[in-house]
C-alpha positions in Angstrom: 137.6 82.3 119.0 140.0 84.9 117.2 140.5 84.3 113.5 143.5 85.4 111.0 143.2 88.9 110.5 141.7 90.0 106.7 143.7 91.8 104.8 141.5 94.4 102.4 144.1 95.2 99.8 142.7 97.5 97.3 143.0 99.3 94.5 145.4 102.4 93.8 142.6 105.1 93.7 141.1 103.7 97.0 141.8 104.9 100.4 143.9 102.6 102.9 141.4 99.8 105.1 142.4 98.5 107.7 142.6 95.3 109.1 139.3 93.3 110.3 139.3 90.6 112.3 136.6 87.4 111.6 135.6 85.8 114.5 133.3 82.9 114.6 131.0 82.4 117.9 128.6 79.1 118.7 125.8 80.8 119.5 123.6 77.1 119.7 125.3 74.5 120.0 123.8 70.4 119.3 122.5 68.8 121.7 124.0 65.9 123.4 127.1 67.1 121.5 130.0 64.6 121.6 132.7 65.1 124.2 136.0 64.6 122.9 139.7 65.2 124.1 142.3 66.4 121.8 145.8 66.2 123.5 148.3 68.1 122.4 150.3 66.6 119.8 154.2 65.9 121.1 157.2 67.1 119.2 159.5 63.8 118.3 162.7 66.2 117.7 163.8 69.2 119.2 160.4 72.0 118.4 161.0 73.7 115.0 160.1 77.7 115.2 156.6 77.0 113.7 153.3 78.7 114.3 150.3 76.3 113.5 149.1 74.1 116.6 147.7 71.0 115.0 145.8 70.1 118.3 144.3 73.4 118.4 143.0 74.1 115.0 141.4 70.7 115.1 140.1 71.5 118.7 138.5 74.7 117.0 137.3 72.9 114.3 135.3 70.1 116.4 133.8 72.9 118.3 132.7 74.9 115.4 130.9 72.4 113.8 128.6 72.2 117.1 128.5 68.4 117.4 131.5 68.3 119.6 132.3 69.6 123.0 136.3 69.2 123.6 137.0 69.0 126.9 139.6 71.5 128.3 143.2 70.5 129.0 143.5 71.2 132.3 140.8 68.4 133.2 143.2 65.5 131.4 144.7 63.1 134.0 147.6 62.2 131.5 149.4 63.4 128.0 149.5 60.6 126.0 151.3 61.0 122.7 150.1 57.2 121.5 146.9 55.2 121.6 148.9 52.8 123.1 149.8 54.4 126.3 146.3 55.8 126.6 144.4 54.5 130.2 141.0 54.4 129.4 139.6 54.9 132.8 141.6 58.2 132.6 139.4 59.4 129.9 136.0 58.0 130.8 136.3 59.7 134.6 136.6 63.3 132.4 133.6 62.3 130.1 135.7 62.1 126.8 134.0 59.3 125.0 137.0 59.5 122.3 140.4 61.0 122.3 142.6 62.3 119.6 146.9 62.2 120.1 149.5 62.5 118.1 152.9 63.4 117.3 155.1 65.7 114.8 158.8 64.8 113.8 161.0 67.4 111.4 162.6 65.8 109.1 165.0 68.7 107.0 162.4 70.9 105.8 159.5 68.0 106.1 156.9 67.2 109.0 156.0 63.9 109.2 152.5 64.0 111.2 151.2 60.7 113.1 147.5 61.4 114.3 145.4 58.5 115.8 141.7 58.4 116.9 140.9 56.4 120.1 137.2 54.9 121.2 137.6 55.7 125.1 134.4 53.6 125.7 135.1 51.0 123.7 139.0 50.8 124.7 140.0 50.0 121.5 141.5 52.3 118.0 139.2 53.6 115.2 142.2 54.8 112.9 145.7 56.1 112.5 147.8 57.6 110.2 150.5 59.0 108.8 151.3 62.1 106.7 154.3 64.4 105.1 153.5 68.0 104.7 155.5 71.1 104.7 155.5 73.9 107.0 152.8 75.7 104.6 150.5 72.9 104.6 150.2 72.4 108.3 147.0 74.2 109.2 145.8 72.5 105.7 146.3 68.9 107.1 144.9 70.0 110.8 141.9 70.5 108.6 141.9 67.5 106.8 142.6 65.6 110.5 139.5 67.3 111.2 137.5 66.1 108.8 138.8 62.4 109.2 137.7 62.6 112.6 134.1 64.5 111.7 133.4 61.6 109.5 134.6 58.9 111.3 132.6 59.2 114.3 129.1 60.9 112.6 129.3 58.8 109.2 129.5 62.8 107.3 132.2 64.1 105.2 133.8 66.9 106.8 134.1 69.9 105.3 136.6 71.8 107.3 139.3 72.1 104.1 136.9 74.2 102.1 136.9 77.8 101.5 134.4 80.5 101.7 133.9 83.7 100.0 131.9 87.0 100.7 131.8 90.5 100.5 133.2 93.4 102.7 131.7 96.7 102.4 133.3 99.9 104.5 132.4 102.9 104.5 134.6 106.1 104.3 133.1 109.1 105.0 129.9 110.2 104.3 129.7 109.3 100.6 132.9 107.2 100.1 131.7 103.0 100.2 134.0 100.2 99.0 133.6 96.9 98.2 136.2 93.9 98.8 135.2 90.4 96.9 137.1 88.1 99.9 138.2 84.2 100.1 139.3 82.7 103.4 139.3 79.4 104.7 136.0 78.1 106.4 137.3 79.1 109.6 138.2 82.5 108.3 141.8 82.3 108.0 144.0 83.5 105.5 142.0 85.5 103.8 142.4 87.1 100.8 141.4 90.0 98.4 140.3 88.8 94.9 138.8 92.0 93.5 137.9 95.6 94.9 135.6 98.5 93.4 133.7 101.5 94.4 130.6 99.9 93.2 128.5 96.8 94.6 129.8 92.9 94.3 127.3 90.8 94.2 125.7 87.4 93.7 128.8 85.2 94.1 129.1 81.9 92.9 132.1 79.3 93.0 133.0 76.9 90.0 132.2 73.1 91.0 135.9 72.7 90.8 136.7 76.0 93.0 138.9 77.4 90.3 136.6 80.1 89.5 134.3 82.9 91.1 131.9 84.4 89.0 129.8 87.2 90.5 127.6 90.8 89.2 129.7 94.0 89.1 128.6 97.3 88.4 131.6 98.9 88.1 130.6 100.4 84.7 127.0 100.7 85.4 124.8 98.4 84.2 125.7 95.3 86.4 127.3 92.6 84.4 128.7 89.5 85.2 132.2 88.5 85.6 134.4 85.4 85.7 137.5 85.3 87.6 140.4 82.7 88.6 141.2 82.4 92.2 144.6 81.2 91.8 145.8 84.0 89.6 143.1 86.7 89.9 142.5 86.7 86.3 139.0 87.6 85.2 136.7 88.3 82.0 133.2 89.5 81.5 131.1 86.3 80.8 129.2 88.2 77.8 129.7 91.5 76.2 127.1 93.1 76.3 125.0 96.2 76.8 122.3 94.7 78.7 122.5 94.0 82.7 123.4 90.9 83.4 123.2 89.6 87.1 123.2 86.1 89.1 125.8 84.0 87.9 125.4 80.3 89.0 127.3 77.3 87.7 126.3 74.2 86.2 127.6 71.3 88.5 129.5 70.0 85.6 130.8 73.7 85.3 130.5 73.8 81.3 127.3 76.8 81.5 126.2 79.2 83.9 123.0 80.5 84.6 122.5 84.1 84.3 119.7 87.0 84.5 119.6 89.2 81.7 116.9 92.2 81.2 116.5 93.2 77.8 113.8 94.9 76.1 112.7 95.5 79.9 112.6 91.8 80.4 114.2 90.5 83.1 114.8 86.7 82.3 116.7 83.6 83.1 119.7 82.5 80.6 122.1 79.4 80.4 125.3 80.4 78.7 127.6 78.1 77.2 131.1 79.1 78.9 133.2 77.9 76.6 131.0 78.7 73.1 129.6 81.7 74.9 125.9 80.7 73.4 123.4 81.9 75.2 119.3 80.2 75.6 116.8 82.0 76.9 115.2 80.0 79.5 111.9 81.9 80.7 109.7 83.8 79.2 108.0 86.6 81.6 105.7 90.1 80.9 107.3 93.5 81.6 105.8 93.9 84.9 107.1 90.4 86.7 110.1 89.5 85.9 112.5 86.6 87.0 116.1 86.0 88.7 118.2 84.6 90.9 118.5 81.3 89.1 120.1 77.7 90.9 121.0 74.3 88.9 119.9 71.4 90.8 122.7 68.8 91.4 121.9 66.4 89.0 122.3 69.3 86.8 118.3 68.9 85.1 116.6 72.1 86.5 117.3 75.5 87.4 115.1 76.7 90.3 114.4 80.7 90.4 112.8 83.5 91.8 109.7 84.4 90.2 108.6 88.3 91.0 104.5 88.3 90.4 102.2 90.9 91.9 105.2 91.5 94.5 105.0 88.4 96.3 108.2 86.4 94.7 108.0 82.3 95.1 110.3 79.7 93.8 109.7 77.6 90.5 111.5 75.2 89.1 112.0 74.7 85.0 113.8 71.7 82.9 117.2 72.9 81.6 116.2 72.6 78.3 113.0 75.0 78.9 109.3 73.9 78.9 106.3 74.8 82.0 107.7 75.8 84.8 106.5 75.0 88.4 106.0 76.5 91.3 107.7 75.1 94.5 106.7 77.5 97.3 103.5 78.3 98.5 104.1 78.5 102.6 103.9 82.9 103.3 104.5 85.5 101.1 108.0 85.7 100.1 110.6 83.0 99.0 113.8 83.9 97.5 117.2 83.0 96.5 116.8 79.2 96.3 120.1 77.3 97.6 120.1 73.1 96.7 121.6 71.0 99.6 124.4 69.1 97.4 122.1 65.9 97.5 119.5 67.7 96.3 117.2 66.7 98.6 116.7 70.1 100.4 116.2 73.1 99.1 117.0 76.6 101.5 115.4 80.0 100.7 114.9 83.6 102.2 111.1 83.4 104.1 109.1 85.5 105.0 105.5 85.8 106.4 105.5 89.3 107.5 107.5 89.8 110.2 111.0 89.6 109.0 113.1 87.5 106.8 114.5 83.8 107.9 116.5 80.8 106.3 113.8 78.0 105.8 114.4 74.7 104.0 112.1 72.8 102.0 112.3 68.9 101.9 111.6 68.2 98.2 110.2 64.8 98.5 107.9 64.6 100.9 107.1 68.9 101.1 107.8 69.6 104.7 108.7 73.3 105.3 110.9 74.3 108.6 112.0 78.1 109.1 115.6 77.3 110.8 116.7 81.0 112.1 115.0 83.6 114.2 117.2 86.5 113.3 115.0 88.9 111.1 116.8 90.3 108.1 118.3 87.3 106.6 119.6 86.9 103.0 122.0 84.7 100.4 121.9 81.4 102.0 124.6 79.3 100.6 125.4 75.1 101.5 128.0 73.7 102.9 129.2 71.0 100.4 128.7 67.9 102.7 125.2 69.6 103.4 125.6 70.0 107.0 125.4 74.0 107.4 124.0 77.1 105.6 125.6 79.5 105.6 124.2 83.2 105.1 124.0 86.9 105.5 122.2 88.8 108.4 122.1 92.1 110.5 123.4 92.3 114.3 123.5 95.0 115.9 123.0 97.5 113.2 126.3 95.3 111.2 125.6 92.8 108.1 127.6 89.7 109.7 127.6 86.3 108.2 125.5 83.3 110.1 125.5 79.8 109.8 123.0 77.3 110.8 122.8 73.7 110.3 120.4 72.0 108.1 118.2 70.4 111.1 118.5 74.1 112.7 120.4 72.5 116.3 123.7 74.6 115.7 124.2 78.0 114.9 127.2 80.0 114.4 128.1 84.0 113.7 131.2 85.5 112.1 131.4 89.2 112.7 134.1 91.4 110.8 135.8 92.9 114.3 137.4 95.7 112.5 134.4 97.1 111.1 132.6 97.0 107.6 129.3 94.9 106.6 129.6 91.1 105.3 127.5 89.9 102.8 127.0 87.8 99.9 128.6 84.7 101.1 129.4 81.5 99.0 130.7 78.2 100.4 133.1 76.7 98.3 133.1 72.9 96.9 135.4 70.2 98.0 138.9 71.0 97.2 141.4 68.1 95.6 143.7 66.9 97.5 
């Protein structure tokens, strides 16, 4: 499935970078994926010259989830535009359990879209809804309809209307390497460059309202954390200090950030009040060891971080108010970069037992531990806001790519920049307000 061109509009001192295409491949689909028919939406008025095909976006969304198997249009026996016109036997015979139909009507500069979901097994409508949007809002509306279908048939909120952030690294010549922070829809469409630099950009983190990105940049030497408003591009340093600062992570209410500060040879986790910029030291380590990669629990009561001790990093949990830390991981020799599922029940991480680095999850209530991937150099896991998928960076054919795996390991995807370059440091954004 080809996705939109990625435009890397870099700073003036950088060379022109050609566009790259982000392609998403389903590398493993869930066994027993639901067969569904998405009928092309009908135009009730003369067709207007727009590029969006709602049914194609919906079809791609549901297929990309791994839990649906859209039936090819060539197999359809009819092309109904309303649920009242559906003959259930026509869909049962081709194996469709559910059918999506719809129509579009232009009213001046506004488009009225009517969508219906129909159960072909029970031969009854599931839901029906009308929307009025502008041409620019049509693609987003298609994602919203996908979310509704996903929730109606799985019981889980869809995450197709969300966004992802990631870093693209490109090499020019032997010594020139450039980095670009990108934000795109969850399907890779409409990518935008948020920030570009000659130096590395790492540890990207979304604010809970989706307005800001925090990240660490090396543009002035030692790493420092910036907070940037996605919509306007306005950015500011979180703390004006000569100390190296990295690994920003927003609190669930957006009022604080956890960061790592290196002071006097010691690297520890601190909590920064976003409004006042007051800092509170949370961990205390020796110069021989260090703590890094903090992440907040969804209830805001705890922070999980990576403690490097004796070359064998493990994940620990500490109360936000301080106190004694508790070790969480005991499987394998290496467990880093923790990431909570939105419900707080799972903790994803980068895990190694000596044979590569994989994405694994720990069930915090039962202690059950599962390795989800078989790729060898995985890093930076981040959950979708509905908890269904984990996005991460990995290596494929000597290139940095993004990949995703479902929280149960049944579905996997690969995102690739066809235009060259390495993709890394992904962060899946929160649900967006209507």
